[in-house]
DRENKEMI-506482 format. One record per atom (N, C-alpha, C): atom name; residue in three letters; y, x, z. Coordinates in steps of 0.05 Angstrom, whole numbers. Atoms other than C-alpha are relative to their C-alpha. Layout:
REM residues N
> CA;ALA;Y;X;Z .
...
//
This chain:
REM residues 186
> N;MET;-27;3;11 .
> CA;MET;-430;763;280 .
> C;MET;-1;-15;-27 .
> N;LYS;3;14;26 .
> CA;LYS;-453;742;210 .
> C;LYS;-4;-30;4 .
> N;ARG;6;28;-5 .
> CA;ARG;-480;678;239 .
> C;ARG;25;-15;9 .
> N;ASN;-25;13;-9 .
> CA;ASN;-413;662;273 .
> C;ASN;19;-5;-24 .
> N;ILE;-17;3;23 .
> CA;ILE;-375;674;209 .
> C;ILE;-11;-21;-19 .
> N;LEU;12;20;17 .
> CA;LEU;-424;632;169 .
> C;LEU;4;-28;12 .
> N;THR;-4;26;-14 .
> CA;THR;-419;576;221 .
> C;THR;29;-9;-3 .
> N;LEU;-28;6;3 .
> CA;LEU;-343;579;219 .
> C;LEU;7;-8;-28 .
> N;PHE;-4;7;28 .
> CA;PHE;-343;578;143 .
> C;PHE;-11;-27;-6 .
> N;SER;12;27;5 .
> CA;SER;-390;518;142 .
> C;SER;16;-22;12 .
> N;VAL;-16;21;-13 .
> CA;VAL;-347;479;191 .
> C;VAL;26;-4;-16 .
> N;LEU;-24;3;16 .
> CA;LEU;-284;494;150 .
> C;LEU;-5;-13;-26 .
> N;CYS;8;13;25 .
> CA;CYS;-319;475;86 .
> C;CYS;-5;-30;4 .
> N;LEU;5;28;-6 .
> CA;LEU;-343;410;117 .
> C;LEU;26;-15;5 .
> N;ALA;-26;12;-5 .
> CA;ALA;-272;395;142 .
> C;ALA;15;-5;-26 .
> N;VAL;-14;4;26 .
> CA;VAL;-244;405;72 .
> C;VAL;-14;-23;-16 .
> N;CYS;14;21;15 .
> CA;CYS;-298;361;41 .
> C;CYS;5;-27;12 .
> N;VAL;-4;26;-14 .
> CA;VAL;-289;306;93 .
> C;VAL;28;-10;-5 .
> N;ASN;-28;8;4 .
> CA;ASN;-214;305;84 .
> C;ASN;9;3;-29 .
> N;ALA;-7;-5;28 .
> CA;ALA;-216;318;10 .
> C;ALA;14;-23;-13 .
> N;GLN;-17;17;16 .
> CA;GLN;-163;284;-29 .
> C;GLN;10;-24;14 .
> N;GLN;-15;24;-9 .
> CA;GLN;-126;221;-21 .
> C;GLN;-19;-23;5 .
> N;SER;14;25;-4 .
> CA;SER;-145;152;-3 .
> C;SER;-8;-11;-28 .
> N;THR;6;15;24 .
> CA;THR;-175;106;-55 .
> C;THR;24;-19;-5 .
> N;LEU;-22;18;8 .
> CA;LEU;-118;70;-92 .
> C;LEU;-12;-24;-13 .
> N;LEU;9;26;11 .
> CA;LEU;-132;-3;-106 .
> C;LEU;25;-16;-7 .
> N;VAL;-22;17;9 .
> CA;VAL;-83;-45;-147 .
> C;VAL;-12;-27;-7 .
> N;TYR;9;27;4 .
> CA;TYR;-94;-120;-145 .
> C;TYR;23;-15;-15 .
> N;ASN;-20;15;15 .
> CA;ASN;-56;-159;-199 .
> C;ASN;-8;-30;1 .
> N;TYR;4;29;-3 .
> CA;TYR;-54;-233;-178 .
> C;TYR;19;-15;-18 .
> N;SER;-21;14;16 .
> CA;SER;4;-248;-226 .
> C;SER;-11;-8;-27 .
> N;SER;7;9;27 .
> CA;SER;2;-280;-294 .
> C;SER;10;20;-21 .
> N;TYR;-12;-20;18 .
> CA;TYR;34;-217;-324 .
> C;TYR;-18;24;-3 .
> N;PHE;11;-27;3 .
> CA;PHE;6;-154;-354 .
> C;PHE;19;19;15 .
> N;LEU;-16;-20;-13 .
> CA;LEU;30;-95;-313 .
> C;LEU;-4;27;-13 .
> N;GLU;1;-27;10 .
> CA;GLU;46;-29;-346 .
> C;GLU;9;18;22 .
> N;ALA;-4;-15;-24 .
> CA;ALA;44;25;-294 .
> C;ALA;-3;30;-3 .
> N;ARG;5;-29;-4 .
> CA;ARG;46;98;-273 .
> C;ARG;-5;4;30 .
> N;ILE;6;-5;-28 .
> CA;ILE;15;122;-209 .
> C;ILE;4;30;6 .
> N;GLU;-6;-27;-8 .
> CA;GLU;33;185;-170 .
> C;GLU;-11;7;27 .
> N;ALA;8;-11;-26 .
> CA;ALA;7;228;-113 .
> C;ALA;17;25;5 .
> N;ASN;-15;-24;-8 .
> CA;ASN;45;281;-75 .
> C;ASN;-13;14;23 .
> N;GLY;10;-16;-22 .
> CA;GLY;32;334;-23 .
> C;GLY;1;-16;26 .
> N;LEU;1;13;-26 .
> CA;LEU;15;312;47 .
> C;LEU;25;7;17 .
> N;ASN;-22;-4;-20 .
> CA;ASN;66;307;104 .
> C;ASN;28;2;-13 .
> N;GLY;-26;2;12 .
> CA;GLY;125;290;59 .
> C;GLY;7;21;-20 .
> N;SER;-5;-21;20 .
> CA;SER;118;350;12 .
> C;SER;-2;-12;-28 .
> N;CYS;0;10;28 .
> CA;CYS;134;336;-61 .
> C;CYS;-23;12;-16 .
> N;TYR;20;-15;16 .
> CA;TYR;82;387;-85 .
> C;TYR;-24;7;17 .
> N;PRO;5;6;28 .
> CA;PRO;30;388;-109 .
> C;PRO;7;-29;-7 .
> N;ARG;-7;26;10 .
> CA;ARG;50;329;-151 .
> C;ARG;-19;-7;-23 .
> N;VAL;18;8;20 .
> CA;VAL;1;290;-194 .
> C;VAL;8;-28;-10 .
> N;SER;-8;26;11 .
> CA;SER;19;233;-241 .
> C;SER;-18;-8;-23 .
> N;SER;17;9;22 .
> CA;SER;-19;190;-290 .
> C;SER;14;3;-27 .
> N;ASN;-15;-4;25 .
> CA;ASN;36;203;-341 .
> C;ASN;26;15;6 .
> N;ASP;-25;-14;-5 .
> CA;ASP;102;239;-352 .
> C;ASP;19;-19;15 .
> N;TYR;-17;15;-19 .
> CA;TYR;159;215;-309 .
> C;TYR;19;-20;-13 .
> N;SER;-17;19;13 .
> CA;SER;191;171;-362 .
> C;SER;-15;-23;-14 .
> N;ASN;17;20;14 .
> CA;ASN;133;129;-388 .
> C;ASN;-21;-12;18 .
> N;TYR;22;13;-13 .
> CA;TYR;80;81;-365 .
> C;TYR;-25;4;-18 .
> N;ASN;24;-4;17 .
> CA;ASN;8;93;-388 .
> C;ASN;-24;-16;8 .
> N;LEU;22;16;-10 .
> CA;LEU;-36;45;-349 .
> C;LEU;7;-30;-4 .
> N;THR;-4;28;2 .
> CA;THR;-44;-29;-363 .
> C;THR;-19;-15;18 .
> N;PHE;16;16;-18 .
> CA;PHE;-68;-77;-310 .
> C;PHE;2;-29;-11 .
> N;ASP;0;27;12 .
> CA;ASP;-89;-144;-340 .
> C;ASP;9;-21;21 .
> N;PRO;-7;22;-19 .
> CA;PRO;-64;-210;-310 .
> C;PRO;-25;-11;13 .
> N;SER;23;13;-13 .
> CA;SER;-107;-249;-262 .
> C;SER;-12;-20;-18 .
> N;SER;14;18;17 .
> CA;SER;-158;-294;-292 .
> C;SER;-17;-19;18 .
> N;GLY;15;20;-15 .
> CA;GLY;-186;-359;-263 .
> C;GLY;4;3;30 .
> N;GLY;-6;-3;-29 .
> CA;GLY;-153;-345;-195 .
> C;GLY;-10;26;12 .
> N;SER;10;-26;-10 .
> CA;SER;-187;-277;-189 .
> C;SER;19;22;-10 .
> N;PRO;-19;-21;9 .
> CA;PRO;-142;-215;-190 .
> C;PRO;-14;21;-18 .
> N;TYR;10;-24;14 .
> CA;TYR;-150;-157;-238 .
> C;TYR;2;22;21 .
> N;ILE;1;-21;-20 .
> CA;ILE;-170;-98;-195 .
> C;ILE;-3;27;-14 .
> N;ALA;1;-28;10 .
> CA;ALA;-154;-26;-214 .
> C;ALA;-8;18;24 .
> N;GLU;10;-17;-22 .
> CA;GLU;-189;29;-174 .
> C;GLU;1;29;-9 .
> N;PHE;-2;-28;5 .
> CA;PHE;-173;103;-170 .
> C;PHE;-9;15;24 .
> N;ARG;12;-13;-23 .
> CA;ARG;-218;144;-124 .
> C;ARG;8;30;1 .
> N;LYS;-5;-29;0 .
> CA;LYS;-212;218;-143 .
> C;LYS;12;8;-27 .
> N;PHE;-11;-9;25 .
> CA;PHE;-173;256;-195 .
> C;PHE;-22;7;-20 .
> N;ASN;21;-9;19 .
> CA;ASN;-238;285;-224 .
> C;ASN;-18;-23;-9 .
> N;GLN;15;24;10 .
> CA;GLN;-265;214;-233 .
> C;GLN;18;-18;-17 .
> N;GLY;-19;14;16 .
> CA;GLY;-207;194;-278 .
> C;GLY;-12;-17;-22 .
> N;LEU;12;14;22 .
> CA;LEU;-251;174;-336 .
> C;LEU;-17;-24;9 .
> N;SER;15;23;-10 .
> CA;SER;-292;127;-292 .
> C;SER;17;-19;17 .
> N;SER;-18;19;-13 .
> CA;SER;-230;95;-261 .
> C;SER;3;-25;-16 .
> N;THR;-6;25;14 .
> CA;THR;-210;25;-278 .
> C;THR;30;-6;2 .
> N;PRO;7;-10;27 .
> CA;PRO;-172;33;-324 .
> C;PRO;-3;30;1 .
> N;PRO;5;-29;0 .
> CA;PRO;-194;103;-344 .
> C;PRO;25;16;-4 .
> N;ILE;-22;-19;4 .
> CA;ILE;-147;162;-341 .
> C;ILE;-12;25;-12 .
> N;SER;12;-22;14 .
> CA;SER;-163;217;-391 .
> C;SER;14;27;7 .
> N;GLN;-13;-24;-8 .
> CA;GLN;-112;267;-364 .
> C;GLN;21;-6;22 .
> N;TRP;-20;2;-22 .
> CA;TRP;-66;279;-304 .
> C;TRP;22;21;-5 .
> N;LEU;-22;-19;1 .
> CA;LEU;2;312;-304 .
> C;LEU;3;12;28 .
> N;VAL;1;-14;-26 .
> CA;VAL;-1;364;-249 .
> C;VAL;23;21;2 .
> N;GLN;-20;-20;-5 .
> CA;GLN;56;405;-220 .
> C;GLN;-4;11;28 .
> N;THR;6;-12;-26 .
> CA;THR;42;454;-164 .
> C;THR;24;7;17 .
> N;SER;-25;-6;-15 .
> CA;SER;114;471;-145 .
> C;SER;24;-6;-17 .
> N;ALA;-25;6;15 .
> CA;ALA;186;458;-164 .
> C;ALA;6;21;-21 .
> N;THR;-6;-21;19 .
> CA;THR;188;525;-200 .
> C;THR;-20;3;-23 .
> N;ASN;20;0;21 .
> CA;ASN;125;514;-241 .
> C;ASN;2;-25;-17 .
> N;PRO;-2;24;17 .
> CA;PRO;128;468;-301 .
> C;PRO;-26;-17;3 .
> N;PRO;24;17;-1 .
> CA;PRO;80;408;-301 .
> C;PRO;-18;6;-24 .
> N;SER;20;-4;22 .
> CA;SER;16;415;-342 .
> C;SER;-21;-22;1 .
> N;TRP;20;21;2 .
> CA;TRP;-35;366;-367 .
> C;TRP;-27;11;7 .
> N;ARG;27;-8;-8 .
> CA;ARG;-105;370;-337 .
> C;ARG;-19;-23;-4 .
> N;ILE;20;20;3 .
> CA;ILE;-167;333;-357 .
> C;ILE;-14;-4;27 .
> N;PRO;12;4;-26 .
> CA;PRO;-205;301;-299 .
> C;PRO;-21;21;8 .
> N;GLY;20;-20;-6 .
> CA;GLY;-260;354;-304 .
> C;GLY;11;28;4 .
> N;HIS;-12;-26;-3 .
> CA;HIS;-211;412;-297 .
> C;HIS;-6;10;29 .
> N;PRO;7;-11;-27 .
> CA;PRO;-230;459;-238 .
> C;PRO;22;-5;21 .
> N;SER;-22;4;-20 .
> CA;SER;-161;449;-206 .
> C;SER;-1;-28;12 .
> N;LEU;2;28;-10 .
> CA;LEU;-180;375;-195 .
> C;LEU;-27;-6;13 .
> N;ASN;26;6;-13 .
> CA;ASN;-249;384;-164 .
> C;ASN;4;-9;29 .
> N;ASN;-3;12;-26 .
> CA;ASN;-262;353;-96 .
> C;ASN;10;19;22 .
> N;THR;-8;-19;-21 .
> CA;THR;-247;417;-56 .
> C;THR;25;16;-8 .
> N;SER;-23;-16;9 .
> CA;SER;-187;443;-96 .
> C;SER;24;-6;18 .
> N;ILE;-24;4;-16 .
> CA;ILE;-120;451;-61 .
> C;ILE;16;-24;-10 .
> N;ILE;-14;24;11 .
> CA;ILE;-90;398;-107 .
> C;ILE;-13;-25;10 .
> N;THR;14;23;-9 .
> CA;THR;-143;349;-88 .
> C;THR;2;-5;30 .
> N;THR;1;3;-30 .
> CA;THR;-145;363;-13 .
> C;THR;27;-3;12 .
> N;ALA;-26;-1;-11 .
> CA;ALA;-70;367;-4 .
> C;ALA;18;-23;-10 .
> N;THR;-16;21;10 .
> CA;THR;-47;302;-36 .
> C;THR;-9;-28;9 .
> N;ASP;7;28;-4 .
> CA;ASP;-46;227;-26 .
> C;ASP;18;-17;-17 .
> N;TRP;-15;17;17 .
> CA;TRP;-21;168;-66 .
> C;TRP;27;-7;13 .
> N;THR;-27;5;-11 .
> CA;THR;54;157;-58 .
> C;THR;17;-20;-16 .
> N;ASP;-18;17;17 .
> CA;ASP;81;114;-115 .
> C;ASP;-16;-14;-21 .
> N;CYS;11;15;22 .
> CA;CYS;63;60;-164 .
> C;CYS;24;-14;-13 .
> N;LEU;-23;12;14 .
> CA;LEU;117;42;-215 .
> C;LEU;-12;-18;-21 .
> N;MET;11;20;18 .
> CA;MET;105;-21;-256 .
> C;MET;22;-16;-12 .
> N;VAL;-17;20;13 .
> CA;VAL;138;-67;-305 .
> C;VAL;-18;-23;-10 .
> N;GLY;16;23;9 .
> CA;GLY;112;-137;-320 .
> C;GLY;7;-8;-28 .
> N;ARG;-5;11;27 .
> CA;ARG;105;-165;-390 .
> C;ARG;-19;-23;-5 .
> N;ASP;17;22;6 .
> CA;ASP;78;-229;-418 .
> C;ASP;-17;6;-25 .
> N;ALA;18;-5;23 .
> CA;ALA;27;-237;-474 .
> C;ALA;15;5;-26 .
> N;ASN;-17;-5;24 .
> CA;ASN;84;-235;-526 .
> C;ASN;16;26;2 .
> N;PHE;-13;-26;-4 .
> CA;PHE;107;-167;-501 .
> C;PHE;29;-3;8 .
> N;ASN;-27;3;-12 .
> CA;ASN;170;-195;-468 .
> C;ASN;-1;13;27 .
> N;TYR;0;-14;-25 .
> CA;TYR;186;-148;-411 .
> C;TYR;17;-14;21 .
> N;GLY;-14;13;-22 .
> CA;GLY;207;-174;-344 .
> C;GLY;6;19;23 .
> N;ALA;-8;-14;-25 .
> CA;ALA;214;-150;-273 .
> C;ALA;-15;27;2 .
> N;GLU;11;-26;-7 .
> CA;GLU;202;-78;-251 .
> C;GLU;-5;1;30 .
> N;LEU;6;-5;-29 .
> CA;LEU;170;-58;-185 .
> C;LEU;-4;30;3 .
> N;GLU;5;-28;-8 .
> CA;GLU;172;10;-153 .
> C;GLU;-10;-1;29 .
> N;LEU;13;3;-27 .
> CA;LEU;123;6;-95 .
> C;LEU;-10;28;8 .
> N;GLY;10;-26;-9 .
> CA;GLY;105;65;-52 .
> C;GLY;8;6;28 .
> N;ASP;-7;-10;-26 .
> CA;ASP;116;106;10 .
> C;ASP;29;9;0 .
> N;PRO;-28;-7;1 .
> CA;PRO;192;109;22 .
> C;PRO;6;29;10 .
> N;SER;-5;-28;-9 .
> CA;SER;184;177;57 .
> C;SER;-1;20;-23 .
> N;TYR;1;-17;24 .
> CA;TYR;173;206;-13 .
> C;TYR;22;-6;-20 .
> N;ASP;-22;7;19 .
> CA;ASP;238;178;-44 .
> C;ASP;12;25;-12 .
> N;SER;-12;-24;11 .
> CA;SER;265;249;-53 .
> C;SER;-18;12;-22 .
> N;CYS;19;-10;20 .
> CA;CYS;203;265;-95 .
> C;CYS;-1;-17;-25 .
> N;ASN;6;19;22 .
> CA;ASN;194;203;-138 .
> C;ASN;22;-20;-6 .
> N;GLY;-21;20;3 .
> CA;GLY;258;163;-133 .
> C;GLY;-6;-22;21 .
> N;PRO;2;21;-21 .
> CA;PRO;269;102;-88 .
> C;PRO;-24;-19;-5 .
> N;SER;22;20;1 .
> CA;SER;208;59;-73 .
> C;SER;0;-14;27 .
> N;GLN;1;16;-23 .
> CA;GLN;193;6;-23 .
> C;GLN;-29;-10;5 .
> N;THR;26;11;-6 .
> CA;THR;132;-23;12 .
> C;THR;-2;-29;-7 .
> N;TYR;-1;28;9 .
> CA;TYR;154;-93;-8 .
> C;TYR;23;-4;-18 .
> N;GLN;-21;8;19 .
> CA;GLN;194;-119;-67 .
> C;GLN;-4;-28;-10 .
> N;PHE;1;27;13 .
> CA;PHE;211;-188;-93 .
> C;PHE;20;1;-23 .
> N;ARG;-17;2;23 .
> CA;ARG;238;-195;-163 .
> C;ARG;-3;-28;-11 .
> N;SER;-1;27;10 .
> CA;SER;251;-257;-205 .
> C;SER;-27;-11;-8 .
> N;THR;27;10;9 .
> CA;THR;180;-261;-233 .
> C;THR;-23;14;14 .
> N;LEU;22;-14;-13 .
> CA;LEU;140;-212;-191 .
> C;LEU;7;6;29 .
> N;GLU;-3;-8;-28 .
> CA;GLU;129;-197;-118 .
> C;GLU;-23;20;5 .
> N;GLY;20;-20;-5 .
> CA;GLY;92;-135;-94 .
> C;GLY;2;13;27 .
> N;GLU;0;-13;-26 .
> CA;GLU;71;-98;-32 .
> C;GLU;-19;24;-2 .
> N;TRP;15;-26;-1 .
> CA;TRP;43;-28;-15 .
> C;TRP;-7;4;30 .
> N;PHE;8;-6;-27 .
> CA;PHE;3;-13;48 .
> C;PHE;-26;16;0 .
> N;THR;24;-17;-3 .
> CA;THR;-53;31;74 .
> C;THR;-17;-11;23 .
> N;ILE;19;8;-21 .
> CA;ILE;-115;11;114 .
> C;ILE;-22;21;1 .
> N;THR;23;-18;-4 .
> CA;THR;-172;51;143 .
> C;THR;-24;-17;8 .
> N;SER;25;14;-7 .
> CA;SER;-243;26;146 .
> C;SER;-21;21;5 .
> N;GLY;18;-22;-7 .
> CA;GLY;-290;73;183 .
> C;GLY;14;26;-6 .
> N;SER;-11;-26;8 .
> CA;SER;-278;141;153 .
> C;SER;15;-1;-26 .
> N;GLU;-13;3;26 .
> CA;GLU;-249;114;88 .
> C;GLU;28;-11;3 .
> N;LYS;-27;9;0 .
> CA;LYS;-175;105;75 .
> C;LYS;6;-13;-27 .
> N;PHE;-6;15;25 .
> CA;PHE;-149;55;23 .
> C;PHE;30;-4;-1 .
> N;THR;-28;7;5 .
> CA;THR;-79;50;-6 .
> C;THR;-1;-24;-19 .
> N;ILE;2;26;14 .
> CA;ILE;-69;-21;-30 .
> C;ILE;27;-7;-12 .
> N;VAL;-23;12;13 .
> CA;VAL;-19;-48;-81 .
> C;VAL;-8;-28;-9 .
> N;GLN;5;27;8 .
> CA;GLN;-16;-123;-90 .
> C;GLN;24;-11;-14 .
> N;VAL;-22;12;15 .
> CA;VAL;26;-159;-142 .
> C;VAL;-7;-29;-4 .
> N;PHE;3;29;2 .
> CA;PHE;36;-234;-143 .
> C;PHE;20;-11;-20 .
//
């Protein structure tokens, strides 16, 4: 009996580890503009919670440099607990577990963001809000790219947007056992 329980526990633990957290989020900036952004993840299957954001819901805190020499700037976000090694680094995440609990700041090393936590295993990337600006800090077009099935959580977003100075798209691909959420801005 102990052996069966141990086997069942091992299989469940492996399933959690294999499915742990979201896809890798990759942002490719092919444009000549700096992009100031905020990224968000929400619960799986259309659930708003848990909700994880790179910043509070009124500000941008990430900057993606413009492309250089025809090569895009590439931002990469693998796991919440790897925030400091992300490009660009994220030193804290704003986490909200339910509509009735207030959001709280968590450093990437916080236990609630480890690879097997409920927050990590029950979320995926859903939104990337950006505004373009030139080298003189003149702000231009805004893009809100993401999964439209989460509009009730994060506000309206689209998988493709064209603005006067920017064009962007959001899509997901799977390669082997890895899932990638891709944002491209031109």
